[in-house]
C-alpha positions in Angstrom: -21.8 2.9 -19.8 -19.4 3.7 -22.3 -18.1 1.0 -24.4 -14.6 0.5 -26.1 -13.1 -2.1 -28.3 -10.9 -4.8 -26.3 -7.6 -3.5 -28.0 -8.2 0.2 -27.3 -5.7 1.8 -24.9 -6.2 3.1 -21.9 -5.7 6.5 -22.7 -9.1 6.1 -24.9 -10.8 5.9 -21.5 -10.3 10.0 -21.3 -9.3 10.6 -18.0 -7.8 13.1 -16.1 -4.2 12.4 -14.5 -5.0 11.4 -10.5 -7.0 8.3 -8.9 -10.3 6.4 -10.4 -12.0 3.9 -9.6 -13.3 2.2 -12.2 -15.9 -1.4 -12.7 -15.0 -2.6 -16.4 -17.7 -5.3 -18.2 -15.7 -7.4 -20.7 -17.3 -8.9 -23.1 -16.6 -11.1 -26.3 -15.0 -7.9 -28.2 -15.9 -4.9 -26.3 -15.2 -3.3 -22.7 -17.1 -1.3 -21.3 -16.7 0.5 -18.5 -18.0 2.9 -15.1 -16.0 5.5 -13.4 -17.3 5.0 -9.6 -14.5 7.3 -7.8 -12.3 10.0 -9.7 -9.8 12.3 -7.4 -7.4 14.4 -9.3 -4.0 14.8 -9.2 -4.2 18.3 -7.4 -6.4 16.2 -4.6 -3.9 13.0 -4.2 -2.2 13.3 -0.9 1.5 11.8 -0.8 1.8 12.2 2.6 2.4 9.0 4.2 -1.0 8.1 7.1 -0.2 8.5 10.5 0.4 5.2 12.4 -0.7 4.9 15.8 0.2 2.7 18.6 -0.4 -0.9 18.7 0.2 -1.7 22.0 3.0 -4.0 21.2 5.4 -2.3 23.6 3.0 -2.5 26.6 2.3 -6.1 25.9 5.6 -7.2 25.2 8.1 -4.3 26.2 9.2 -5.6 29.3 9.6 -8.7 28.8 12.7 -9.3 26.9 15.7 -9.9 28.5 19.9 -9.2 27.4 21.6 -12.2 27.1 25.4 -11.6 26.1 27.4 -14.4 24.2 30.4 -12.5 22.7 30.6 -16.1 20.7 27.4 -15.7 19.0 27.3 -13.0 16.1 24.0 -12.7 15.8 22.8 -12.6 19.0 25.3 -9.5 19.4 23.7 -8.0 16.8 20.4 -8.2 18.1 21.3 -7.0 21.3 23.0 -3.9 19.6 20.0 -3.0 17.6 17.2 -4.4 19.5 18.0 -3.9 23.5 19.8 -1.4 25.7 
């Protein structure tokens, strides 16, 4: 395992741009490390992960009732935003 002084900067690790998973062992005056996973910046995906249905609407989608009350601003807001 490579060893560095505790006062060393992260640039001293010599890692290229990208995502890295590193295990550190901190001693009294030194830090040793091991890079367990390294993914260069060119391989890092910035696309959001695909979302899958949770089943919430299937279970609860038909249970809401629209209650009208013109004096209640919050209820009107909820109705406008969430109910048809």
